[in-house]
VEXPA-302864 format. One record per residue (C-alpha): residue number from 1; y, x, z; residue in one letter. Coordinates in steps of 0.2 Angstrom, whole numbers. Layout:
BEGIN
 resi     v     u     w resn
  NUM     Y     X     Z    A
...
end
This chain:
BEGIN
 resi     v     u     w resn
    1     0     0     0    M
    2    12    13     5    M
    3     8    24   -10    L
    4    11    10   -22    R
    5    28     6   -13    L
    6    33    24   -14    T
    7    29    25   -32    L
    8    38     9   -36    A
    9    53    16   -26    Q
   10    53    32   -36    M
   11    52    22   -53    R
   12    68    12   -47    R
   13    76    28   -42    S
   14    73    39   -57    V
   15    91    43   -59    G
   16    94    49   -41    R
   17    78    58   -41    L
   18    82    68   -57    T
   19    95    78   -48    A
   20    83    84   -35    A
   21    69    86   -48    G
   22    80    97   -59    V
   23    84   108   -44    A
   24    66   110   -39    I
   25    61   114   -57    V
   26    74   127   -59    I
   27    71   134   -41    G
   28    52   136   -44    T
   29    54   142   -62    A
   30    65   156   -54    F
   31    52   160   -41    V
   32    38   160   -55    A
   33    49   171   -67    A
   34    53   183   -53    T
   35    34   185   -49    L
   36    30   187   -68    L
   37    44   200   -69    A
   38    37   210   -55    G
   39    21   211   -64    N
   40    30   217   -80    V
   41    40   229   -70    M
   42    25   237   -62    T
   43    15   237   -79    R
   44    30   244   -89    T
   45    33   258   -77    T
   46    15   263   -74    Y
   47    12   263   -93    D
   48    27   274   -96    S
   49    21   287   -83    I
   50     3   286   -88    A
   51     6   286  -107    A
   52    -3   302  -109    R
   53   -19   295  -103    Y
   54   -19   281  -116    A
   55   -34   269  -113    G
   56   -44   280  -101    A
   57   -51   270   -86    E
   58   -52   286   -75    L
   59   -43   303   -75    V
   60   -50   319   -67    V
   61   -36   331   -62    Q
   62   -34   349   -56    D
   63   -17   353   -51    R
   64   -20   371   -53    S
   65   -25   368   -71    G
   66   -43   375   -68    M
   67   -54   361   -74    L
   68   -68   370   -82    T
   69   -80   365   -96    P
   70   -94   364   -82    D
   71   -83   351   -73    D
   72   -82   341   -89    V
   73  -101   342   -92    A
   74  -104   336   -74    A
   75   -93   321   -77    V
   76  -102   317   -93    A
   77  -118   315   -84    Q
   78  -113   302   -72    V
   79  -120   285   -75    D
   80  -107   273   -83    G
   81   -97   287   -91    V
   82   -96   283  -110    A
   83   -85   298  -115    A
   84   -75   312  -107    V
   85   -61   321  -116    E
   86   -52   336  -108    P
   87   -33   336  -112    L
   88   -34   352  -123    G
   89   -18   358  -131    N
   90   -11   374  -139    T
   91     5   379  -147    Y
   92     8   384  -165    L
   93    22   393  -175    E
   94    23   382  -191    L
   95    32   389  -206    T
   96    37   381  -222    S
   97    49   389  -234    G
   98    63   397  -223    S
   99    61   385  -208    R
  100    50   388  -192    T
  101    45   376  -179    V
  102    36   380  -163    F
  103    26   365  -160    Q
  104    13   359  -147    G
  105    -3   351  -153    V
  106   -16   341  -144    I
  107   -35   338  -149    A
  108   -42   324  -157    T
  109   -53   312  -146    T
  110   -71   306  -150    S
  111   -65   289  -142    D
  112   -50   281  -151    P
  113   -44   273  -135    D
  114   -41   290  -127    L
  115   -28   295  -140    M
  116   -10   292  -134    P
  117    -3   295  -151    L
  118    -3   283  -165    V
  119    -6   287  -184    L
  120     9   282  -194    A
  121     3   288  -211    D
  122   -12   297  -218    G
  123   -28   302  -208    A
  124   -32   311  -192    W
  125   -37   329  -195    P
  126   -56   332  -197    D
  127   -61   350  -196    G
  128   -53   367  -198    A
  129   -38   369  -210    G
  130   -30   351  -206    E
  131   -16   346  -195    V
  132    -6   330  -191    A
  133    12   332  -187    L
  134    26   321  -179    P
  135    37   313  -193    P
  136    53   323  -187    D
  137    43   339  -187    V
  138    37   336  -205    A
  139    54   331  -210    E
  140    61   347  -202    R
  141    49   358  -212    L
  142    51   348  -228    G
  143    33   343  -229    V
  144    23   327  -231    G
  145     5   321  -231    V
  146    -5   332  -242    G
  147     7   347  -241    D
  148     3   364  -234    P
  149    11   373  -219    V
  150     8   390  -213    T
  151     3   393  -195    V
  152     5   409  -185    L
  153    -5   410  -169    R
  154    -9   423  -156    D
  155   -26   430  -153    V
  156   -32   443  -141    V
  157   -45   456  -147    D
  158   -59   464  -138    D
  159   -48   477  -130    E
  160   -36   463  -123    G
  161   -22   468  -136    A
  162   -12   454  -143    Y
  163   -11   451  -162    D
  164    -5   437  -174    R
  165   -15   428  -186    V
  166    -8   419  -201    R
  167   -17   403  -208    E
  168   -14   389  -220    R
  169   -16   371  -214    L
  170   -14   355  -224    T
  171    -5   340  -217    V
  172   -17   326  -216    T
  173    -6   313  -207    G
  174    10   309  -197    L
  175     8   304  -179    V
  176    20   295  -168    E
  177    22   295  -149    D
  178    28   277  -146    P
  179    27   278  -127    Y
  180    35   295  -124    G
  181    19   304  -118    A
  182    25   321  -125    Y
  183    43   317  -126    A
  184    48   332  -116    M
  185    41   343  -129    F
  186    48   334  -144    G
  187    31   325  -147    G
  188    15   333  -152    A
  189     4   337  -167    G
  190   -15   334  -168    V
  191   -29   347  -172    L
  192   -47   344  -173    D
  193   -54   346  -155    A
  194   -66   360  -160    D
  195   -51   370  -168    V
  196   -41   367  -152    V
  197   -55   374  -142    Q
  198   -57   389  -153    E
  199   -39   393  -154    W
  200   -36   391  -136    S
  201   -50   403  -132    A
  202   -43   416  -144    A
  203   -28   418  -133    T
  204   -37   422  -118    L
  205   -43   440  -112    P
  206   -61   444  -115    P
  207   -73   435  -103    G
  208   -61   421   -98    E
  209   -65   403  -103    Q
  210   -53   389  -108    V
  211   -48   377   -93    T
  212   -39   361   -92    Y
  213   -27   351   -81    G
  214   -34   334   -84    D
  215   -49   325   -92    A
  216   -49   307   -98    L
  217   -64   296   -94    I
  218   -69   281  -104    A
  219   -82   270   -96    L
  220   -96   259  -103    D
  221   -91   241  -104    P
  222  -103   236   -90    S
  223   -98   250   -78    A
  224   -89   245   -62    D
  225   -73   256   -61    V
  226   -73   258   -42    E
  227   -91   262   -41    A
  228   -90   275   -56    T
  229   -75   282   -48    E
  230   -84   286   -32    A
  231   -99   293   -42    A
  232   -88   305   -52    V
  233   -79   311   -36    A
  234   -96   315   -29    A
  235  -102   324   -44    A
  236   -87   336   -46    V
  237   -79   349   -34    R
  238   -70   343   -19    D
  239   -53   350   -25    D
  240   -53   339   -40    L
  241   -44   322   -40    T
  242   -52   307   -48    V
  243   -42   291   -49    R
  244   -36   278   -61    T
  245   -21   280   -73    P
  246   -12   267   -62    D
  247   -16   277   -46    E
  248    -9   292   -55    H
  249     6   283   -60    A
  250     9   276   -43    A
  251     8   294   -36    A
  252    20   301   -49    V
  253    32   286   -45    A
  254    31   290   -27    A
  255    34   308   -29    Q
  256    50   304   -40    L
  257    56   292   -26    T
  258    53   304   -11    G
  259    35   300    -6    G
  260    37   281    -6    E
  261    34   268   -19    D
  262    51   262   -17    L
  263    55   257   -35    V
  264    43   243   -35    F
  265    46   238   -17    M
  266    65   236   -21    I
  267    64   227   -37    F
  268    49   216   -33    V
  269    47   213   -14    L
  270    65   212   -10    T
  271    69   201   -26    F
  272    55   190   -24    A
  273    59   187    -5    A
  274    77   183    -8    I
  275    72   172   -23    A
  276    61   162   -12    L
  277    75   160     1    L
  278    88   155   -12    V
  279    76   142   -21    A
  280    72   135    -4    G
  281    90   133     1    L
  282    95   125   -15    V
  283    81   113   -15    I
  284    84   108     3    A
  285   103   106     0    N
  286   101    94   -15    T
  287    86    84    -8    F
  288    94    82     9    Q
  289   109    74     1    V
  290    98    63   -10    L
  291    87    56     4    V
  292   103    53    15    A
  293   110    42     2    Q
  294    94    31     3    R
  295    95    29    22    T
  296   101    10    20    R
  297    87     6     7    T
  298    74    14    19    L
  299    81     4    34    A
  300    80   -12    23    L
  301    61    -9    23    L
  302    61   -11    42    R
  303    68   -28    40    C
  304    53   -34    30    V
  305    40   -27    42    G
  306    38    -8    39    A
  307    36     2    55    N
  308    44    18    59    K
  309    29    28    55    G
  310    27    20    38    Q
  311    45    23    34    I
  312    44    42    39    G
  313    27    44    30    R
  314    34    36    14    G
  315    49    47    13    V
  316    38    63    16    L
  317    26    56     3    L
  318    39    54   -10    E
  319    46    71    -6    A
  320    28    78    -8    G
  321    25    70   -25    I
  322    42    75   -31    L
  323    40    92   -25    G
  324    23    95   -32    A
  325    26    87   -49    V
  326    43    96   -51    S
  327    36   113   -45    S
  328    22   112   -57    A
  329    34   109   -71    A
  330    44   124   -64    G
  331    30   136   -65    V
  332    27   131   -84    V
  333    46   133   -87    L
  334    45   150   -78    G
  335    30   156   -88    A
  336    39   150  -105    V
  337    55   159  -100    L
  338    45   175   -95    G
  339    35   176  -111    Q
  340    51   172  -121    A
  341    60   186  -113    A
  342    45   198  -116    L
  343    45   193  -134    W
  344    64   197  -136    V
  345    62   213  -126    A
  346    48   219  -138    S
  347    59   218  -153    T
  348    71   230  -145    Q
  349    69   249  -146    D
  350    67   252  -127    L
  351    57   267  -128    G
  352    45   261  -115    V
  353    28   252  -117    P
  354    29   233  -114    L
  355    15   222  -112    P
  356    12   209  -126    T
  357    10   194  -115    S
  358    14   190   -97    I
  359     0   191   -84    T
  360    -2   174   -75    V
  361   -10   178   -58    T
  362   -15   165   -45    W
  363     1   170   -35    Q
  364    12   165   -50    V
  365     5   148   -50    V
  366     1   144   -32    V
  367    16   152   -23    I
  368    30   143   -33    P
  369    21   126   -31    I
  370    17   128   -13    A
  371    35   134    -9    V
  372    43   120   -20    G
  373    32   106   -12    T
  374    34   113     6    L
  375    52   116     5    V
  376    55    98    -3    T
  377    45    90    11    V
  378    53   100    25    L
  379    70    96    18    S
  380    66    77    19    A
  381    61    78    38    L
  382    78    76    45    V
  383    83    62    34    P
  384    67    53    36    A
  385    68    55    55    R
  386    86    48    54    A
  387    80    33    43    A
  388    67    29    56    T
  389    80    28    70    R
  390    91    15    61    V
  391    89    -2    68    A
  392    83   -15    55    P
  393    99   -26    56    L
  394   110   -11    54    A
  395   104    -9    36    A
  396   113   -26    33    L
  397   130   -20    38    R
  398   143   -13    26    P
  399   142     6    23    S
  400   154    16    33    E
  401   166    27    24    A
  402   164    45    26    P
  403   172    51    42    S
  404   181    68    45    A
  405   174    67    63    A
  406   156    68    57    R
  407   154    87    58    G
  408   139    96    66    A
  409   133    98    84    G
  410   135   113    96    R
  411   117   117    95    V
  412   118   120    76    R
  413   134   131    79    L
  414   125   142    92    V
  415   110   144    82    L
  416   119   149    67    S
  417   130   161    76    V
  418   115   169    84    V
  419   105   170    68    A
  420   120   178    59    A
  421   124   191    73    V
  422   106   196    75    V
  423   103   196    56    G
  424   117   207    52    F
  425   112   219    67    A
  426    95   220    59    M
  427   102   223    42    L
  428   113   237    49    G
  429    98   244    58    G
  430    88   244    42    G
  431   101   253    33    A
  432   102   266    47    A
  433    83   269    46    L
  434    84   272    28    G
  435   100   282    27    L
  436    99   292    43    V
  437    81   292    50    A
  438    73   293    32    Q
  439    61   279    36    E
  440    63   268    20    P
  441    48   257    22    T
  442    52   252    40    T
  443    71   251    35    G
  444    68   240    20    L
  445    57   228    29    L
  446    69   227    43    L
  447    83   225    31    G
  448    74   211    22    I
  449    71   201    38    A
  450    89   204    44    G
  451    96   199    27    G
  452    86   183    26    G
  453    90   179    45    L
  454   109   182    43    S
  455   110   173    27    F
  456   101   158    35    V
  457   114   159    49    G
  458   128   160    37    V
  459   122   145    27    A
  460   118   134    42    V
  461   134   138    50    G
  462   144   135    33    A
  463   148   117    39    V
  464   159   124    53    F
  465   169   138    44    W
  466   168   135    25    L
  467   178   119    24    P
  468   192   128    34    R
  469   192   143    22    V
  470   193   131     8    T
  471   207   121    15    A
  472   216   138    18    L
  473   214   142     0    A
  474   220   124    -4    G
  475   236   126     5    R
  476   240   141    -7    L
  477   236   129   -21    A
  478   245   115   -14    G
  479   262   121   -19    S
  480   258   115   -37    S
  481   260    97   -33    G
  482   254    82   -23    P
  483   238    81   -33    T
  484   233    98   -27    A
  485   238    94    -9    R
  486   227    79   -10    L
  487   213    89   -17    A
  488   215   102    -3    A
  489   215    88    10    A
  490   199    80     3    N
  491   190    97     7    T
  492   192    93    25    L
  493   188    75    25    R
  494   169    77    26    N
  495   164    95    32    P
  496   146    92    28    R
  497   150    87    10    R
  498   161   102     7    T
  499   149   114    15    A
  500   135   107     5    A
  501   144   108   -12    T
  502   151   126    -9    S
  503   135   133    -1    T
  504   125   129   -17    A
  505   136   141   -27    L
  506   138   153   -12    L
  507   119   155   -13    I
  508   118   159   -31    G
  509   133   170   -31    V
  510   127   180   -16    T
  511   111   183   -25    L
  512   120   189   -41    V
  513   132   200   -32    A
  514   118   207   -21    M
  515   107   212   -35    M
  516   121   218   -46    S
  517   127   229   -32    T
  518   110   235   -28    G
  519   106   238   -46    A
  520   122   248   -49    A
  521   119   258   -33    S
  522   101   262   -37    A
  523   106   267   -55    R
  524   118   279   -49    T
  525   108   286   -35    S
  526    92   288   -46    L
  527   102   297   -59    T
  528   107   309   -46    T
  529    89   311   -40    A
  530    84   314   -58    L
  531    97   327   -61    D
  532    91   336   -46    T
  533    73   336   -52    R
  534    78   341   -70    Y
  535    93   353   -68    P
  536    92   360   -85    V
  537    95   348  -100    D
  538    86   358  -113    V
  539    77   375  -111    S
  540    73   387  -126    L
  541    61   401  -123    S
  542    55   415  -134    S
  543    37   414  -140    Q
  544    35   432  -145    T
  545    27   446  -135    W
  546    25   465  -137    D
  547     9   474  -137    E
  548    10   475  -118    Q
  549    12   456  -116    G
  550    30   457  -112    D
  551    41   443  -119    V
  552    52   447  -133    G
  553    71   443  -135    A
  554    78   428  -144    L
  555    88   431  -159    P
  556   106   435  -154    P
  557   114   423  -166    A
  558   104   408  -159    L
  559   116   405  -144    A
  560   132   404  -155    P
  561   123   393  -167    E
  562   118   381  -153    L
  563   135   380  -146    A
  564   142   373  -162    R
  565   129   358  -162    V
  566   138   341  -158    D
  567   133   335  -141    G
  568   130   353  -134    V
  569   142   356  -119    A
  570   137   374  -115    A
  571   124   387  -119    V
  572   119   401  -106    T
  573   108   416  -110    E
  574    95   419   -96    V
  575    86   436   -95    A
  576    67   435   -91    T
  577    56   449   -85    A
  578    40   451   -75    T
  579    39   461   -59    V
  580    27   463   -45    E
  581    28   454   -29    G
  582    18   454   -13    P
  583     0   460   -15    D
  584     5   466   -33    Q
  585     6   448   -39    A
  586    15   446   -55    A
  587    31   436   -54    I
  588    41   430   -69    E
  589    60   431   -64    L
  590    75   423   -73    D
  591    92   432   -72    G
  592   108   423   -74    V
  593   126   425   -67    S
  594   131   411   -55    P
  595   146   406   -65    A
  596   136   404   -81    A
  597   122   394   -72    A
  598   135   382   -65    D
  599   141   378   -83    A
  600   123   376   -89    A
  601   115   365   -75    L
  602   116   346   -74    R
  603   115   349   -55    F
  604   125   364   -51    P
  605   120   363   -33    A
  606   102   368   -38    A
  607   108   386   -38    L
  608   122   385   -26    E
  609   114   399   -15    D
  610   112   411   -30    L
  611   121   427   -25    A
  612   119   446   -26    P
  613   104   450   -15    G
  614    96   433   -16    T
  615    81   425   -25    V
  616    81   406   -27    V
  617    64   398   -27    L
  618    59   380   -30    S
  619    48   372   -16    G
  620    32   375   -26    G
  621    36   393   -29    D
  622    40   396   -11    A
  623    24   388    -5    A
  624    14   399   -17    A
  625    22   415   -11    L
  626    21   409     7    D
  627    39   411    11    V
  628    53   400    17    S
  629    72   400    17    A
  630    79   416    25    G
  631    64   427    23    D
  632    64   443    14    S
  633    54   445    -3    L
  634    50   463    -9    A
  635    50   465   -28    L
  636    45   480   -38    Q
  637    49   483   -57    G
  638    49   497   -69    P
  639    67   501   -66    G
  640    66   501   -47    G
  641    63   490   -31    S
  642    73   478   -21    S
  643    71   467    -6    V
  644    79   450    -8    L
  645    83   436     4    T
  646    74   420     0    V
  647    84   403    -4    A
  648    74   387    -7    V
  649    81   374   -19    T
  650    76   355   -20    D
  651    77   357   -39    A
  652    62   360   -50    E
  653    65   378   -58    L
  654    54   385   -71    A
  655    54   402   -63    R
  656    63   410   -48    P
  657    81   415   -52    V
  658    91   430   -47    V
  659   107   437   -53    T
  660   108   447   -69    R
  661   113   463   -59    D
  662    98   461   -47    D
  663    86   459   -62    L
  664    94   474   -70    A
  665    90   484   -54    T
  666    71   479   -56    L
  667    70   480   -75    V
  668    80   490   -87    D
  669    87   480  -102    D
  670    78   463   -98    A
  671    77   453  -114    P
  672    87   437  -116    A
  673    72   427  -118    A
  674    78   410  -112    T
  675    93   399  -116    L
  676    99   385  -105    W
  677   108   371  -115    V
  678   119   358  -106    A
  679   122   342  -116    L
  680   138   332  -115    E
  681   130   315  -114    D
  682   112   315  -107    P
  683   110   297  -114    A
  684   110   305  -132    A
  685    97   318  -127    A
  686    84   313  -140    A
  687    97   315  -155    A
  688   104   331  -149    V
  689    87   339  -145    V
  690    82   335  -163    R
  691    98   344  -169    D
  692    94   359  -158    V
  693    76   360  -165    Q
  694    84   360  -183    D
  695    94   375  -178    V
  696    79   384  -170    V
  697    69   380  -186    A
  698    82   388  -197    D
  699    82   404  -186    S
  700    65   408  -192    G
  701    60   413  -174    A
  702    46   407  -163    A
  703    55   397  -150    V
  704    48   384  -138    G
  705    60   369  -135    V
  706    57   359  -119    S
  707    69   344  -118    G
  708    69   340   -99    A
  709    84   329  -104    A
  710    73   319  -115    V
  711    60   316  -101    E
  712    74   312   -89    R
  713    81   300  -102    A
  714    64   292  -102    G
  715    64   289   -84    Y
  716    81   282   -85    E
  717    75   271   -99    Q
  718    62   264   -87    V
  719    75   261   -74    V
  720    86   252   -86    D
  721    72   241   -92    T
  722    68   236   -75    M
  723    87   232   -71    L
  724    88   223   -88    G
  725    74   212   -82    I
  726    83   209   -65    V
  727    99   205   -74    L
  728    89   192   -85    G
  729    83   184   -69    L
  730   101   184   -63    L
  731   105   172   -77    A
  732    92   160   -70    V
  733   101   162   -53    A
  734   117   157   -61    V
  735   109   141   -68    V
  736   103   137   -51    I
  737   120   138   -44    A
  738   127   128   -58    L
  739   114   114   -56    I
  740   117   115   -37    G
  741   136   113   -39    V
  742   135    99   -52    A
  743   122    89   -42    N
  744   130    90   -25    T
  745   148    87   -32    L
  746   141    72   -42    S
  747   133    65   -26    L
  748   148    68   -16    S
  749   159    59   -28    V
  750   147    44   -28    I
  751   149    44    -9    E
  752   168    43   -11    R
  753   168    29   -24    R
  754   178    18   -12    R
  755   190    32    -8    E
  756   194    35   -26    S
  757   196    16   -29    A
  758   208    15   -15    T
  759   218    30   -22    L
  760   219    20   -39    R
  761   224     5   -30    A
  762   239    13   -22    I
  763   245    20   -39    G
  764   235    36   -43    L
  765   233    37   -62    S
  766   217    41   -71    K
  767   224    59   -76    G
  768   229    62   -58    Q
  769   212    57   -52    L
  770   203    69   -64    R
  771   215    83   -59    G
  772   212    80   -41    M
  773   193    81   -43    L
  774   195    96   -55    A
  775   206   105   -42    I
  776   194   101   -28    E
  777   179   107   -38    G
  778   188   123   -42    L
  779   193   126   -24    L
  780   176   124   -17    I
  781   167   134   -31    A
  782   180   148   -30    G
  783   179   150   -12    V
  784   160   149   -13    G
  785   161   163   -26    A
  786   173   174   -17    V
  787   163   173    -1    L
  788   146   175   -10    G
  789   153   191   -18    I
  790   158   198    -1    V
  791   141   194     6    L
  792   132   201   -10    G
  793   141   217    -8    L
  794   136   219    10    V
  795   118   215     6    Y
  796   117   226    -9    G
  797   125   241     0    W
  798   114   239    15    A
  799    98   237     4    G
  800   102   252    -6    S
  801   105   262    10    A
  802    89   256    17    A
  803    78   259     2    A
  804    86   274    -7    L
  805    92   285     8    G
  806    76   295     7    V
  807    80   301   -11    M
  808    96   310    -6    G
  809   114   304    -7    D
  810   116   286    -9    V
  811   131   281   -20    V
  812   137   263   -15    L
  813   144   257   -31    A
  814   154   241   -35    V
  815   149   232   -51    P
  816   166   227   -56    W
  817   161   219   -73    R
  818   148   208   -65    E
  819   160   203   -51    I
  820   173   198   -64    G
  821   160   188   -74    L
  822   154   179   -58    V
  823   172   174   -54    V
  824   174   167   -71    L
  825   158   158   -71    V
  826   162   150   -54    A
  827   178   144   -60    A
  828   170   136   -75    V
  829   156   129   -64    A
  830   169   120   -53    G
  831   178   112   -68    L
  832   162   107   -77    V
  833   155   100   -61    A
  834   169    88   -60    S
  835   169    82   -77    V
  836   155    69   -77    V
  837   160    62   -59    P
  838   178    61   -64    A
  839   173    51   -80    R
  840   163    39   -69    S
  841   177    37   -56    A
  842   190    33   -68    V
  843   179    20   -78    R
  844   176    10   -62    T
  845   188    -4   -59    S
  846   197    -2   -42    P
  847   193   -20   -37    V
  848   175   -18   -41    E
  849   173    -2   -32    A
  850   182    -9   -16    L
  851   170   -24   -16    A
  852   157   -23    -2    T
  853   139   -19    -8    E
end
């Protein structure tokens, strides 16, 4: 009986339920799209980092690069392993005409799924005498498929002396690196696997065998990944690491962010948590006003025999049905929006691997429907309880006009103040834990809890302070005429209505401002961290050696030629030599003057301790030599000996660095075998590196070009892609805010139908009525936007401090462009939200509106 009555009431109230239904659909679509975006962000970032591992299910790694053929053979014997491919590579000096390119090449794979490169034209090499090249390398050499190239490669004879062998290869195909697996080295060519094995062995001294850093594993279709992973780990040496490509990507991401998987925690956990809170508040705000409007109808049911329990259950049942149906529709809408966004993103040249379709997990379906339904039901509890307390005969009385005295209780005031104070204290504590105590995980969790609690306190207490702030803004606007003064006065007539209307936009704007601020701060802070990790944009190194195995000098004319390349800011010559360290260990040193280093480094602080008598080591080199900052390091060279003071830098350096004078003390006439190239704009790294490679090719010298700027740009592209997805979700947040403002303002104008009629009756024109409502909407929306921006800045800065403090200096940025856009959208939202209610108000006859229902 109650179900039929409820459904009948819902059919008769379709117009009223549409407003709440739309808010629920948009809110749950927002939650579903957020969860889907989290999956895409994780998948995109992991695929970018693990691009070199292609379709492998497992990876065996040896950080020292000593993975032997015996290790590979042991893996191949494990049940469930279908194929094992060691990541073999070598370097070739390729010549065609007057141009020379020093190019890295990798081996073909027996399983096509294990090849990270894509064949763009021609065929894969099959046997000796064949090679596939990247398109830009082929273009630089002026060759195509079927053309010959000459290769010069190093070999070691039986006595251990170096020699060079010239061979002729045919280009069989062109290969692309779509996911940037070898971007730092300008892409990679491909040789037959047996040829790579043979040529790599030829560069080693007699008696040594080829070793690898990684081996890729493809499994049988029926094999269990976890079980096979455990079996492989048991079959190989204890110092080898066996893990999935995703686990490797997670480890690399954690290393990049200072030991914590913060990137995903920031942009998935925080965003999803805030999204759930925002969606819940918007739904509760709209549905509460809707149910409150139906209080008289519900009370009329009491007059015809319904008891209190039936009335309450009827309201909750209606809320549950509306919430479930609308939430299911929201999940479908969120999935459609997510897939559409993915399709659009895939048409752009983002430089990162994007999945072809969204991954709909059970969380994507269940969480939005459960949250949407639960929040809708919870939002109906208070109105339902109020309806059960209305006396049956009271429903027959005329409706009371809105009263300014109907504010909110003291309990609500106390609870909101306590929640806001405690929440902001927790937020500050979270920021301090991340920034000072370097505890990002605890700090972020505390910050999320504090941000949510404080925002609930602000939203719940909005009824006390928001109308007064709006009225204060209205006094400033009141000087424009009586219509503006009347609109300003209306904002105080019903504090609940004003607070409900402005809070809807406050929620959306706070989210937009928070995420924009966090994104801007994270982008700037991550750029600083990447500059620390990759202090040299482009490094050029000589690939020639003399009979003693000492590196040869680069052509003297190369540095001036590079300095003339567009986009190159500075070129610094670096002397390189090999000396003896403790226990007669061979140590390669770079020698550069401090002033020249500052001009060439993206992160000059990397060598801020470089001075006469000092050797600057990276953390890895310091650990390998078992020294720390302030220790002494004795070095011996052909020209003499020296004892240097150790300085340790956070930057990743290719070799220990000393001053040119200190290197001259150890080695007479150390060759300028390295060039550090600084770029004007790191964002244009790929194009400038190609021009640098063209200059190197024309020099005719064997020079290795490693573009750290290209890899850094790749990481930045991953970050930009994630931020782009977040900004796409912010558009949904704006839609939620607009729906909330329009719905709530429309409902409040319906409540004020008799007020508007009274104003018309005493002489207010239709144009003045429209203007009053427009100014009122503009005031409420503008105040909500400004306060939301302030809250968003606070939350964004606190979140950035909590999450990014472990990465180093946190730059608290202000996204001025986004803030300006938010203010503009808020102003438009306030005006648009008043259009339909104003048309309805002016079309109603004053006499008809004043009649008692």
